[in-house]
C-alpha positions in Angstrom: -19.3 50.3 -16.7 -19.2 53.6 -15.0 -16.5 55.0 -12.8 -16.7 58.1 -10.7 -13.0 59.0 -10.6 -11.9 62.4 -11.9 -9.7 63.0 -14.9 -8.3 66.4 -15.8 -10.9 67.9 -13.5 -13.8 66.4 -15.3 -16.0 63.5 -14.6 -14.8 60.4 -16.4 -16.6 57.3 -17.6 -14.9 54.2 -19.0 -16.1 51.5 -21.4 -14.9 48.4 -23.1 -13.5 48.3 -26.6 -16.2 47.2 -29.1 -19.1 47.4 -26.7 -21.8 50.0 -26.1 -21.0 52.8 -23.7 -23.6 54.7 -21.8 -22.5 58.4 -21.0 -24.8 60.0 -18.3 -26.1 63.5 -18.9 -26.7 65.4 -15.7 -27.1 62.7 -13.1 -30.3 64.3 -11.8 -28.8 67.8 -11.3 -31.7 69.2 -13.4 -35.3 68.1 -13.0 -36.6 66.4 -16.1 -39.8 68.4 -16.1 -37.8 71.6 -16.3 -35.7 70.5 -19.3 -36.8 72.0 -22.7 -33.9 70.8 -24.9 -31.1 68.3 -24.5 -28.2 68.3 -26.9 -25.1 66.1 -27.1 -21.9 67.2 -28.7 -18.2 66.2 -28.6 -14.8 67.9 -28.8 -13.3 67.3 -32.2 -10.0 68.8 -31.1 -8.6 72.3 -30.8 -11.9 73.3 -29.1 -14.0 72.6 -32.2 -17.4 71.0 -31.3 -19.2 68.4 -33.2 -22.9 67.9 -32.9 -24.3 64.5 -32.2 -28.0 64.7 -31.6 -30.7 66.9 -30.0 -34.0 66.3 -28.4 -36.8 68.7 -27.6 -39.2 68.1 -24.8 -41.9 65.6 -25.7 -40.3 64.8 -29.0 -37.9 62.2 -30.3 -34.2 62.8 -30.5 -32.8 64.0 -33.9 -29.4 62.8 -35.0 -27.3 65.8 -36.1 -24.0 63.9 -36.7 -22.8 63.5 -40.3 -19.5 61.7 -39.6 -18.8 58.3 -38.2 -21.0 58.9 -35.2 -24.3 59.2 -37.1 -24.8 55.4 -37.0 -23.4 54.8 -33.5 -25.2 57.3 -31.3 -28.7 57.3 -29.7 -30.3 58.8 -26.6 -31.7 56.9 -23.6 -34.9 57.8 -21.8 -32.8 59.4 -19.1 -31.0 61.6 -21.6 -27.8 59.5 -21.5 -25.8 59.1 -24.7 -25.5 55.6 -25.9 -22.4 55.1 -28.0 -22.1 51.7 -29.7 -19.0 49.8 -30.9 -16.6 51.8 -28.7 -13.3 52.7 -30.2 -10.1 54.2 -28.9 -10.8 57.3 -30.9 -13.8 57.8 -28.6 -11.4 58.8 -25.8 -12.4 62.4 -25.8 -14.8 64.8 -24.1 -18.5 64.5 -24.6 -20.8 67.3 -23.4 -24.4 67.2 -22.6 -26.1 70.7 -22.9 -29.4 71.2 -21.2 -31.7 74.2 -21.8 -34.1 74.6 -18.9 -36.7 77.3 -18.3 -34.4 79.6 -16.5 -30.9 78.5 -17.4 -28.6 76.7 -19.8 -26.2 74.1 -18.3 -23.4 72.0 -19.8 -22.1 68.7 -18.3 -18.7 67.7 -20.0 -17.6 64.1 -19.4 -14.3 62.4 -20.4 -14.5 59.0 -21.9 -11.8 56.3 -21.5 -11.9 53.0 -23.5 -10.1 49.9 -22.3 -9.3 46.6 -24.0 -7.7 43.5 -22.4 -5.2 41.6 -24.5 -6.5 38.9 -26.8 -4.4 36.5 -24.9 -0.9 35.7 -23.7 1.4 33.4 -25.8 5.0 32.4 -25.4 6.8 32.2 -28.7 10.3 31.6 -29.9 10.9 29.1 -27.2 14.4 27.8 -26.6 15.0 24.1 -27.1 17.0 23.8 -23.9 18.7 25.9 -21.2 22.3 25.6 -20.3 23.4 26.0 -16.8 25.3 29.2 -16.2 24.7 30.6 -19.7 22.3 33.5 -20.3 19.9 32.0 -22.9 16.8 33.4 -24.6 14.0 31.4 -23.0 11.2 32.9 -25.1 9.0 35.9 -25.9 5.7 36.6 -24.3 3.2 38.5 -26.5 0.1 40.3 -25.4 -1.8 41.4 -28.5 -4.2 44.4 -29.1 -4.6 45.9 -25.6 -5.4 49.3 -24.3 -3.6 50.5 -22.5 -0.5 48.5 -23.3 -0.2 45.4 -21.2 2.5 45.1 -18.4 3.9 41.6 -18.6 5.4 39.7 -15.7 7.5 36.6 -16.1 7.1 33.8 -13.5 9.0 30.6 -12.6 6.8 28.1 -10.7 4.3 30.9 -10.1 6.9 33.2 -8.5 7.7 36.5 -10.3 11.1 36.9 -11.9 12.9 40.3 -11.6 15.7 41.3 -13.9 18.9 41.4 -12.0 21.4 42.1 -14.8 23.1 38.7 -14.3 21.0 35.6 -14.5 17.7 37.2 -15.5 17.3 39.7 -18.3 13.9 41.0 -19.5 13.5 43.2 -22.6 10.1 44.7 -23.4 8.8 46.5 -26.5 5.3 47.9 -27.4 4.0 48.1 -30.9 1.0 50.5 -31.6 -1.5 49.6 -34.4 -1.9 52.9 -36.4 -5.4 51.8 -37.4 -7.0 50.6 -34.2 -4.7 52.4 -31.8 -4.3 49.1 -29.9 -0.9 48.1 -28.4 0.9 44.8 -28.6 3.5 44.2 -25.9 6.3 41.7 -26.4 8.5 40.7 -23.4 11.6 38.6 -24.0 13.2 36.6 -21.1 16.8 35.7 -21.1 17.6 33.2 -18.3 20.7 31.6 -16.8 19.5 28.2 -15.6 20.5 26.3 -12.5 20.4 22.5 -12.0 17.3 22.7 -9.9 15.4 24.4 -12.9 15.0 21.0 -14.4 11.2 20.5 -14.8 10.5 24.1 -13.7 7.5 25.8 -15.3 7.8 29.2 -16.8 4.8 31.4 -17.5 4.0 35.0 -18.2 1.0 37.0 -16.9 -0.6 40.5 -17.1 -3.2 42.3 -15.0 -5.5 44.3 -17.3 -7.0 47.6 -16.2 -10.4 45.9 -16.3 -11.1 42.1 -16.1 -9.2 39.2 -14.5 -5.5 38.3 -14.7 -4.3 36.6 -17.9 -1.7 33.8 -17.7 0.0 32.0 -20.5 0.3 28.3 -20.9 3.4 27.0 -19.0 6.6 26.2 -20.7 9.0 23.4 -19.4 12.5 23.3 -20.8 15.3 20.8 -20.7 18.2 22.1 -18.6 21.6 20.9 -19.9 24.7 20.8 -17.9 28.0 19.1 -17.9 28.7 16.2 -15.5 29.7 17.4 -12.1 29.4 14.2 -10.1 29.9 10.5 -10.9 29.2 7.5 -8.8 30.0 3.8 -9.2 27.3 1.5 -7.9 27.7 -2.2 -7.2 24.6 -4.3 -7.9 24.8 -7.8 -6.4 23.0 -10.0 -4.0 23.9 -9.7 -0.3 26.1 -11.3 0.8 28.2 -11.5 -2.4 29.9 -14.8 -2.5 31.9 -16.8 -5.0 30.0 -17.9 -8.1 27.7 -14.9 -8.1 27.4 -12.1 -10.7 28.2 -8.5 -10.0 27.0 -5.5 -12.1 28.9 -2.3 -12.0 26.7 0.8 -12.8 28.3 4.2 -13.5 25.9 7.0 -12.7 26.7 10.6 -13.9 24.6 13.6 -13.2 25.1 15.5 -16.5 22.1 16.3 -18.7 22.0 14.8 -21.2 23.6 12.1 -19.2 26.7 10.4 -20.6 26.0 7.1 -22.3 29.5 5.6 -22.6 32.0 4.8 -19.9 35.4 3.3 -19.2 35.3 0.5 -16.6 38.7 -0.2 -14.8 38.8 -3.8 -13.7 41.9 -4.7 -11.8 44.4 -3.4 -14.3 42.2 -3.9 -17.3 40.1 -1.2 -18.9 36.9 -2.0 -20.7 35.1 0.6 -22.9 31.3 0.3 -22.8 29.2 2.3 -25.3 25.5 3.1 -25.1 25.3 1.6 -21.6 26.3 2.6 -18.1 26.7 -1.0 -16.8 29.2 -3.8 -16.9 28.6 -7.3 -15.4 31.3 -9.5 -13.9 30.2 -13.1 -13.9 31.1 -16.0 -11.7 33.2 -14.0 -9.2 35.8 -15.5 -7.0 37.7 -14.4 -3.9 40.4 -13.1 -6.3 37.7 -10.7 -7.7 37.8 -8.6 -4.5 39.5 -5.2 -4.9 39.0 -1.7 -6.1 37.0 -0.9 -9.3 36.6 2.4 -11.1 34.6 3.9 -13.9 35.3 7.2 -15.7 33.9 9.3 -18.6 35.3 8.5 -22.0 35.4 12.2 -22.9 36.9 13.3 -19.5 38.9 10.5 -17.9 39.6 12.7 -14.9 36.0 12.4 -14.0 36.0 9.0 -12.2 34.5 7.1 -9.3 35.6 4.1 -7.4 34.2 1.3 -5.3 35.7 -1.6 -3.3 34.2 -5.0 -3.9 34.5 -7.8 -1.4 33.7 -11.3 -2.4 32.8 -13.3 0.7 33.9 -16.9 1.1 33.6 -19.5 3.8 35.3 -22.9 3.4 35.3 -25.5 6.1 37.1 -28.9 6.4 36.0 -31.3 9.1 38.1 -34.3 9.8 37.0 -37.0 10.3 33.8 -37.0 8.3 31.2 -39.4 7.0 30.7 -42.7 8.9 33.2 -43.3 11.6 33.6 -46.5 13.6 36.0 -46.5 16.6 36.8 -48.8 19.5 35.7 -47.9 23.0 38.4 -46.4 25.1 40.4 -45.1 22.2 41.0 -41.4 21.4 39.5 -39.6 18.4 41.2 -36.5 17.1 38.6 -34.0 15.7 39.9 -31.2 13.5 37.8 -28.3 12.0 39.6 -26.0 9.6 37.9 -22.7 8.6 39.0 -20.4 5.7 36.9 -17.3 5.6 36.9 -13.7 4.5 35.7 -12.6 7.9 35.1 -13.6 11.5 33.0 -16.8 11.8 31.0 -18.6 14.5 30.8 -22.3 15.1 27.8 -24.3 16.4 27.7 -28.0 17.3 24.8 -30.4 17.6 24.6 -34.1 18.5 21.5 -35.9 17.3 20.0 -32.5 16.6 20.6 -31.3 20.2 22.7 -28.2 20.7 26.1 -28.7 22.4 27.7 -26.0 24.4 31.2 -26.7 23.1 33.1 -28.6 20.5 33.0 -32.3 21.3 36.3 -34.0 22.6 37.0 -37.7 22.5 40.0 -38.4 24.7 38.6 -41.9 25.6 35.6 -42.9 23.6 32.6 -44.2 25.4 29.5 -45.9 24.0 27.5 -42.8 24.8 29.7 -40.8 22.4 28.0 -42.6 19.5 25.7 -40.4 17.5 25.3 -38.0 14.6 27.4 -34.9 14.9 27.0 -31.7 12.9 28.9 -28.4 12.9 27.5 -25.2 11.4 29.9 -22.4 10.7 28.4 -19.0 10.0 29.9 -15.7 8.8 27.2 -13.0 8.6 24.5 -14.5 6.3 26.8 -17.2 4.9 26.6 -20.7 6.4 28.4 -24.0 5.9 27.7 -27.4 7.5 29.7 -30.6 7.9 28.9 -33.8 9.8 29.9 -37.3 10.7 28.3 -40.3 12.3 30.2 -41.9 15.1 29.8 -45.5 16.1 31.8 -46.7 19.2 32.3 -50.5 19.2 33.7 -52.8 21.8 33.4 -56.2 23.6 30.4 -56.3 25.9 30.9 -56.0 29.7 28.3 -56.9 32.3 28.0 -53.9 34.6 25.6 -55.4 37.1 23.8 -58.7 37.7 21.0 -58.5 40.3 17.9 -60.3 41.5 14.5 -59.3 43.0 11.6 -61.1 44.5 8.4 -60.5 42.7 5.6 -58.7 44.6 3.5 -61.8 44.8 6.5 -63.8 46.1 5.9 -66.4 43.4 9.1 -66.0 41.3 12.4 -64.3 41.1 13.4 -61.6 38.7 17.0 -61.6 37.4 18.4 -58.4 35.9 21.5 -58.3 33.7 22.8 -54.9 32.8 25.6 -54.8 30.1 27.5 -52.4 27.8 28.9 -53.2 24.4 28.5 -52.5 20.7 27.2 -53.8 18.4 24.3 -54.8 20.5 25.3 -57.8 22.7 23.3 -61.0 22.7 22.1 -62.0 26.2 21.7 -65.6 27.4 21.0 -67.2 30.7 22.1 -70.5 32.2 18.6 -71.3 33.3 15.3 -71.3 31.4 13.2 -68.4 32.3 10.5 -66.2 30.9 11.6 -62.9 29.2 10.1 -60.2 31.3 11.7 -57.1 29.6 14.5 -56.0 27.4 15.4 -52.3 27.4 16.1 -50.3 24.2 19.7 -50.4 23.1 20.9 -46.9 23.7 24.4 -45.5 24.0 25.7 -49.1 24.0 23.7 -50.1 27.1 21.1 -52.9 27.4 19.2 -54.3 30.4 17.8 -57.8 30.2 15.2 -59.2 32.7 13.8 -62.7 33.1 11.6 -64.3 35.7 12.3 -67.8 37.1 10.7 -70.1 39.7 13.7 -72.2 41.0 12.7 -75.4 42.8 16.1 -75.5 44.5 18.9 -73.2 45.4 21.2 -72.7 42.4 23.7 -70.5 40.7 22.5 -68.6 37.6 24.9 -67.0 35.1 24.2 -64.2 32.5 26.3 -64.2 29.3 26.6 -61.3 26.9 28.5 -61.5 23.6 29.1 -59.8 20.3 31.7 -60.0 17.5 34.3 -58.4 19.7 34.0 -60.7 22.8 32.1 -62.3 25.6 31.4 -61.7 29.3 29.8 -63.8 31.9 28.7 -63.2 35.5 26.9 -65.5 38.0 24.5 -65.0 40.9 23.1 -67.3 43.6 19.3 -67.8 43.5 17.4 -69.6 46.3 14.5 -71.9 45.9 10.9 -70.7 45.8 9.4 -74.1 46.8 8.5 -73.0 50.4 6.7 -70.0 49.2 3.0 -70.7 49.6 0.2 -68.7 48.3 -3.3 -69.3 49.8 -6.4 -67.9 48.2 -9.0 -67.1 50.7 -12.7 -66.5 50.5 -14.0 -63.4 52.2 -15.6 -65.2 55.2 -12.5 -67.3 56.0 -9.9 -64.6 55.8 -9.4 -63.9 59.5 -9.1 -67.6 60.6 -7.0 -68.8 57.7 -4.6 -65.9 57.8 -3.6 -66.8 61.4 -3.1 -70.5 60.5 -1.1 -69.8 57.4 1.2 -67.3 59.2 1.8 -69.9 61.9 2.6 -72.6 59.3 5.0 -70.4 57.4 6.9 -69.5 60.5 7.3 -73.2 61.4 8.3 -74.1 57.9 10.9 -71.4 57.8 12.5 -72.5 61.0 12.7 -76.1 59.8 14.2 -74.9 56.5 16.9 -73.0 58.3 17.8 -76.0 60.4 17.9 -78.4 57.4 19.8 -76.0 55.1 22.1 -74.3 57.5 25.0 -74.5 54.9 22.8 -73.3 52.0 22.7 -69.8 50.5 20.8 -67.2 52.4 17.1 -67.1 51.4 15.8 -63.9 49.7 
């Protein structure tokens, strides 16, 4: 591995320790065909030369060395000196002397031998680092190098520089008297910070030749006293009566404290080998301030307020309620809660816009009522079923002529509860009975009276009875004629005439009778 830099005014070549080094002779300054003799020698020191080998033109090189070089030197075809198993003692001047036809030239060359460290290793590692205290982290060793290795310490791949306070680096170099190789030891003392937890420390060196060497990383535990303590409350949200609450004391020391005092409304509980304490089946009286502290340092404490939510409601009346129509019903909803609440009412699953009021009960007030009281995520419900009872009352009694004019339809509309029974003073055919809703019922019958008469409707239940009458005229003069298609025009005229005549006679004969429908 040749280099063309200058050293002490001479050309210099460098080689690797233990490998074969090629030292050039004249680099083409003299033509090969003009060279008669080539001789290599070296400087033993104090200007005393030592012969290595010589070569005459067209002959093989002859080794002249009698010392350690006799088995390590040879000459290449281009007159270069090949020096095997390079050592640090080979760092000297080698001279190539060339005898040409007309002149004698010498080409001195300095030799430098380099060796990379055998590796980097961090030894004497600390077990842990303490915050704020300068502690020996370890020693980085670079063995058998030439020249001696320069070691750099790094934290998370960033170089550390001694500052006389939190970083101190001491370096020593040991020279092997036999090999001449140097071993560098660099000791790092470091004052850790909290953020140095899990930090990686390495050391590196950049040899004169070859690539950078980096040690395996070292990660150390950083110890520090507790600086902050927090009390956590672990419970379901919302926390309500009957639930469990776990108090957790979290301290940031390393190693973290494992035993704590829990202050529970005037009572102190010591917990060892755990940082939690559970309060079971809490009640509203559990609400208040709670604390935890370090056993070794009671002044280091944290506190937390706990609020147990509660929502109690009392609805009066409740259950199945039976009341008389027209009476008043007092409705009372009492709420006991730990916060602001909202109330929602429904009747028969239909939302009401306000709380129901019953100053004078009506049959339509009957139904299933439910109130829901909410406070945040808490909810309570209460309900009652209201039945309004009373004697039946006929609200309306009416009559209609059927579309075909063949019969009368009598309609009796009544209110009452329980459901009234409906009866008529005349036999008829039940045409329709409406559903019994909100205490109301409508009963329809059809009749074909043969004479004018008075018909009564009677409604009754366990609370009373009501009757109403209506006058109904005879249907005997009502004639229905079925016509074939080819007789329609003639018969219609005749029938119309007969009907008119019949009606006139009927009016004369029944002048005191009820008005005909």
